[in-house]
C-alpha positions as CSV (number, residue, x, y, z in Angstrom):
1,X,-2.6,70.1,40.0
2,X,-6.1,71.3,40.7
3,X,-7.0,71.4,44.5
4,X,-9.7,69.1,45.5
5,X,-12.1,68.8,48.4
6,X,-14.1,66.0,49.9
7,X,-17.9,66.5,49.9
8,X,-19.3,66.4,53.5
9,X,-22.5,64.7,52.2
10,X,-21.4,61.9,50.0
11,X,-17.6,61.8,50.5
12,X,-16.8,62.2,46.8
13,X,-13.6,64.1,45.9
14,X,-14.6,67.3,44.1
15,X,-12.5,70.2,42.8
16,X,-12.7,73.4,44.8
17,X,-14.0,75.2,41.7
18,X,-17.1,73.0,41.5
19,X,-17.5,72.3,45.2
20,X,-20.4,74.7,45.8
21,X,-22.2,73.6,42.7
22,X,-21.8,70.0,43.7
23,X,-23.3,70.7,47.2
24,X,-26.4,72.2,45.7
25,X,-27.2,69.1,43.7
26,X,-25.7,66.5,46.1
27,X,-28.2,63.9,47.5
28,X,-25.7,62.1,49.7
29,X,-25.5,59.1,47.3
30,X,-21.9,58.7,46.2
31,X,-22.9,56.5,43.2
32,X,-24.4,59.6,41.5
33,X,-21.0,61.4,41.2
34,X,-18.7,58.4,40.9
35,X,-17.3,57.2,37.6
36,X,-15.5,54.1,36.4
37,X,-16.9,50.9,37.8
38,X,-20.0,52.7,39.0
39,X,-21.1,53.4,35.4
40,X,-21.0,49.7,34.7
41,X,-22.9,49.0,37.9
42,X,-25.6,51.4,36.7
43,X,-26.2,49.5,33.5
44,X,-26.0,46.1,35.3
45,X,-28.6,47.2,37.8
46,X,-31.1,44.5,38.8
47,X,-34.2,45.6,40.7
48,X,-37.9,45.1,40.7
49,X,-41.1,47.1,41.6
50,X,-42.0,46.6,45.3
51,X,-45.7,46.5,44.3
52,X,-46.0,44.3,41.2
53,X,-42.5,42.8,41.0
54,X,-41.8,44.0,37.5
55,X,-38.0,44.1,36.6
56,X,-36.6,47.5,35.9
57,X,-33.6,48.6,34.0
58,X,-32.1,51.0,36.5
59,X,-32.9,52.9,39.7
60,X,-34.5,55.8,37.9
61,X,-36.9,53.6,35.9
62,X,-37.7,51.7,39.1
63,X,-38.7,54.9,40.9
64,X,-40.8,56.1,37.9
65,X,-42.6,52.8,37.5
66,X,-43.4,52.5,41.3
67,X,-44.9,56.0,41.2
68,X,-47.2,55.1,38.3
69,X,-47.8,51.4,39.2
70,X,-51.5,50.4,39.3
71,X,-50.9,48.3,42.4
72,X,-49.4,51.3,44.3
73,X,-52.1,52.2,47.0
74,X,-51.1,55.9,46.6
75,X,-51.4,55.8,42.8
76,X,-54.2,58.0,41.4
77,X,-55.7,56.5,38.2
78,X,-56.4,59.0,35.4
79,X,-58.7,56.6,33.5
80,X,-62.3,57.5,32.9
81,X,-64.0,60.1,35.1
82,X,-60.8,60.4,37.3
83,X,-59.1,62.2,34.4
84,X,-59.5,66.0,34.8
85,X,-60.0,66.3,31.1
86,X,-62.7,63.6,30.9
87,X,-65.7,64.8,28.9
88,X,-63.9,67.9,27.7
89,X,-64.1,69.0,24.1
90,X,-61.1,67.7,22.3
91,X,-59.8,66.0,19.3
92,X,-61.6,62.7,20.2
93,X,-64.9,64.2,21.2
94,X,-66.7,62.3,18.5
95,X,-65.3,59.0,19.7
96,X,-66.3,59.7,23.3
97,X,-69.8,60.6,22.3
98,X,-70.2,57.3,20.5
99,X,-68.8,55.3,23.4
100,X,-71.1,57.1,26.0
101,X,-74.2,57.0,23.8
102,X,-74.4,60.8,23.6
103,X,-75.4,62.9,20.6
104,X,-72.6,63.4,18.2
105,X,-71.6,67.1,18.1
106,X,-71.9,68.9,14.9
107,X,-68.7,69.6,13.0
108,X,-67.8,73.3,12.6
109,X,-66.0,72.6,9.3
110,X,-68.7,70.6,7.6
111,X,-69.0,71.5,4.0
112,X,-65.8,73.6,4.0
113,X,-62.6,72.6,2.2
114,X,-59.6,71.4,4.2
115,X,-57.0,74.1,4.8
116,X,-54.2,71.8,3.8
117,X,-55.7,70.8,0.5
118,X,-55.2,73.0,-2.6
119,X,-57.2,73.3,-5.7
120,X,-57.1,70.2,-7.9
121,X,-56.5,70.7,-11.6
122,X,-58.1,68.5,-14.2
123,X,-55.9,66.4,-16.5
124,X,-56.6,68.7,-19.4
125,X,-55.4,71.7,-17.4
126,X,-52.3,69.9,-16.2
127,X,-51.4,69.0,-19.8
128,X,-51.9,72.6,-21.0
129,X,-49.7,74.0,-18.2
130,X,-47.0,71.4,-19.0
131,X,-47.0,72.2,-22.7
132,X,-46.7,75.9,-22.0
133,X,-43.8,75.4,-19.6
134,X,-41.9,73.3,-22.1
135,X,-42.4,76.0,-24.8
136,X,-41.1,78.7,-22.4
137,X,-37.9,76.9,-21.5
138,X,-37.1,75.2,-24.7
139,X,-33.3,75.2,-25.5
140,X,-32.6,77.3,-22.4
141,X,-30.2,76.4,-19.6
142,X,-31.2,76.2,-15.9
143,X,-29.2,79.5,-15.4
144,X,-31.7,81.2,-17.7
145,X,-34.6,79.8,-15.7
146,X,-33.2,80.5,-12.2
147,X,-31.4,83.7,-13.0
148,X,-28.1,84.8,-11.4
149,X,-28.5,87.3,-8.6
150,X,-25.6,86.4,-6.3
151,X,-21.9,86.8,-6.7
152,X,-19.4,84.3,-5.6
153,X,-16.4,85.3,-3.4
154,X,-14.1,85.1,-6.4
155,X,-16.3,87.3,-8.5
156,X,-16.6,89.9,-5.7
157,X,-12.7,89.9,-5.5
158,X,-12.3,90.6,-9.2
159,X,-15.1,93.0,-9.2
160,X,-13.1,95.3,-7.0
161,X,-10.1,94.9,-9.3
162,X,-11.9,95.5,-12.6
163,X,-13.7,98.6,-11.2
164,X,-10.3,100.3,-11.1
165,X,-9.8,99.7,-14.9
166,X,-10.4,102.6,-17.3
167,X,-13.2,100.5,-18.9
168,X,-15.4,98.9,-16.3
169,X,-17.1,95.6,-17.2
170,X,-20.7,94.4,-16.5
171,X,-21.0,91.5,-14.1
172,X,-23.3,88.5,-14.9
173,X,-24.2,89.8,-18.4
174,X,-26.5,87.6,-20.4
175,X,-25.7,86.7,-24.0
176,X,-28.3,84.5,-25.7
177,X,-28.8,81.7,-23.1
178,X,-25.5,82.1,-21.3
179,X,-24.3,84.4,-18.5
180,X,-20.8,86.0,-18.7
181,X,-19.0,86.7,-15.4
182,X,-17.4,89.9,-16.6
183,X,-18.2,91.4,-20.1
184,X,-17.0,94.4,-21.9
185,X,-19.9,95.1,-24.3
186,X,-18.2,97.6,-26.6
187,X,-15.4,95.2,-27.5
188,X,-17.5,92.1,-27.1
189,X,-14.9,90.4,-24.9
190,X,-15.4,88.6,-21.5
191,X,-13.5,87.0,-18.7
192,X,-14.6,83.9,-16.7
193,X,-13.7,83.2,-13.1
194,X,-13.9,79.4,-12.8
195,X,-14.1,77.2,-9.7
196,X,-12.3,73.8,-9.5
197,X,-15.4,71.9,-10.7
198,X,-14.9,73.4,-14.2
199,X,-11.7,71.4,-14.5
200,X,-12.4,68.1,-12.9
201,X,-16.0,67.4,-14.0
202,X,-16.3,66.0,-17.5
203,X,-19.8,67.3,-18.1
204,X,-18.8,70.9,-17.2
205,X,-15.6,70.7,-19.3
206,X,-17.6,69.7,-22.4
207,X,-20.3,72.2,-21.6
208,X,-17.8,75.0,-21.4
209,X,-16.2,74.1,-24.7
210,X,-19.6,74.1,-26.5
211,X,-20.5,77.4,-24.7
212,X,-17.3,79.1,-25.8
213,X,-17.7,77.9,-29.3
214,X,-21.3,79.1,-29.4
215,X,-20.3,82.6,-28.1
216,X,-17.5,82.8,-30.5
217,X,-20.0,82.3,-33.3
218,X,-22.0,85.3,-32.0
219,X,-18.8,87.5,-32.0
220,X,-17.9,87.2,-28.3
221,X,-14.2,86.4,-27.5
222,X,-13.0,85.0,-24.2
223,X,-9.8,86.9,-23.1
224,X,-9.0,84.7,-20.1
225,X,-10.4,81.8,-18.0
226,X,-9.0,82.4,-14.5
227,X,-8.8,79.2,-12.4
228,X,-9.5,80.5,-8.9
229,X,-7.6,77.8,-7.0
230,X,-4.4,78.5,-9.1
231,X,-4.7,82.3,-8.8
232,X,-4.8,82.1,-5.0
233,X,-1.4,80.3,-5.0
234,X,0.3,83.1,-7.0
235,X,2.6,85.5,-5.2
236,X,1.9,89.2,-5.2
237,X,4.1,90.1,-8.2
238,X,2.6,87.3,-10.3
239,X,-0.9,88.5,-9.5
240,X,-0.1,92.1,-10.4
241,X,1.4,91.0,-13.7
242,X,-1.7,89.0,-14.6
243,X,-4.0,92.0,-13.8
244,X,-1.8,94.3,-16.0
245,X,-2.0,91.8,-18.9
246,X,-5.8,91.7,-18.7
247,X,-6.0,95.5,-18.6
248,X,-3.8,95.8,-21.6
249,X,-5.8,93.1,-23.5
250,X,-9.0,95.1,-22.9
251,X,-7.5,98.5,-24.0
C-alpha cells in the first residue's frame, strides 16, 4: 500500500510521492483536493455576487463575476475612452469614425480585388472546360485519372519475393485503362494481390470479372489472384509451395 502523509495546510491525506507538488499548489482549502461528496457540493453550489446579488454557478464563477461586476467600486470600466485601445486604428475604425462624426478614413484596398476571391469564368468558358474534361476522361477509370504511385504493404511484400525470380516483373504496369499489380510483359501474364474488399463487395467483384475478361481479349492472362488475408494464414511450407508454383508457371 502506498504511504500517505497529511498536508499541514489543508489536512488532506496525500501520497508521499505527490506531497511536495501538493504543497506548492495548496491554498489551505480542503474542498479543492477532496473528492466524493465534495464534487457534488461543487455542482450544487449556491452563491451570489456581494455587489449586485446575481446568482453564480460555483465559487470560481462568483469570483470572476465580482471582479468584473459594474457595481464593484474597484472595477475599472473599459468602455469608451477608458479603453486603452479607444480611437486606435483597428478593424472597426470606419464604425468609430461614423459614431464620433469624424472623417471616414480612406481604404487602402479600394479598387483592388479581394485576396480570397479568384478569377470568375464566364458560363461559356465553364462549358468549354467541362466539355474538354469529359473528352479527356471518356471510358477511363479513376485509376487512370489519379495514377498509381504508392504500393500497398502486400505489394511491397511480394515485390521482394518476385525480385528473386529469374524473370522480374513490372509493378503497377498499365494495360489499356487498367493497372496490373505484377506483370511479365514478354509472356503477357500478370498476378494480382487482392485485399478483402475484392471478395465481399459486389461492385468490385463484378468489376474484376469484366476487367479480367477485357484483358484476356487483349492477350493478357492472369496466373493467380492472391487473397492477402488467406495468404497470411498459411504456414511457412504452404507459402513456399505457392511461390514455387508461381515461379514455375512464369518460366
